[in-house]
N, C-alpha and C positions, 0 to 999 in steps of 0.2 A: 585083331582086326583088320581086314584085308589089305594088300598093300596095292598101290596101281602101276597096274603096265600097261604098256606103251609097245605096237608094231605097227608092221606096216598095211594097209587096209586090204582088206582081202574084197571079191566083189560080193559075194553076201553085205559088207558093211557098205553099198552104196545105198539102198534104201536110207540106213542109221543117219548118215553123210550128208545126204540133200536136206534131210528134214532140219539137221542141226546148223545148214548152213542157211536156212530157210528163219531157224530159232534164230541165229546170228539179226540176219537182216532188220525181224521183228526186237529182236534186243537195244537195239542201234538206232533206232528208230526210222527206220530206212521209209521211205514213201512206197516204196512195192517191191516186194519180191524179186529176190533170183532169178536168174532164168537157167541156172543149174539143175538139170534133170541126172537119172541112173545115165541114159544115155551118152551125154556128153561126158561124164567120169568116166564111163568104157570105154568111150572113142578116145579122148584127150589125156584123162590119166595115166596113172602110173601103171595100170595091165593092157594101156592100148599105146599111143604113140607118144607116150613118157612126158608128154611136155607141163607135168606138174607133178607133185611128190604128196601121198597123203600119209598120214599117221593115224589112229586111233589111240586112244589109253581108254582099257576095260577096268573095271573094276565088277568082282562078283560075277564075273562072268558078260558085264553089259557093257554096250560100247557108250560111256560117257563125253567122252571129246575128241575133237582133233584137230590138228594143223595142217595145213596144207600150203605147201611152202613152192619156190622155185629158187633155181641158182642164176645168180647174177656175175657179168664182170664190168671190172671199171677198167678202163685201159687208162684211167686217169690214174687209178693209185696202181696199175699193174696186178691187180689179184681179183680171184673169185670172190664172193659173200653171198648169204644168202638173204632169198624176200619173203614175208611172212604177208601171205596172203590172207586167212583167215585161222582165226586161233578163236575156239569155242568148248566150253564145258558146261555139262549140264546145272544148273542153276542149286539142283539138289545133291551134286556132288563139288561145290566148290570147297573151298580149303582143304583139301584132301592131297594136293600137291600135282594134280593130274595137269596143267597149265606149264607150271614148270618141268614136270617129268617132259609134255610134249617135246616143248621149247629146247633142253637139252637132249633129247632125241633128237630131233631136226638139226641141230649145232654138231651133233657128232658124225 
């Protein structure tokens, strides 16, 4: 059995990332699809202005999950933190540890 691996997003992953963000909206019952696009990921994401980060999970060479996150700072607490915006794992790959691996990689 193959292990799930996690890595930073690459430009070639953007179409899969857009699809998974849309799938997450459908899964969550959102009334409309997100406005995300490949261009937005390219311009504002980790390969552009770096306003947010994306990690992808792979299994057997296929992208099966993603985690989109940003950093936050609390003046009240006097420390930084992490804000998870989107976490998604393909239904066929759930239960294999991808979600946990994505969260752990983001925390690290």
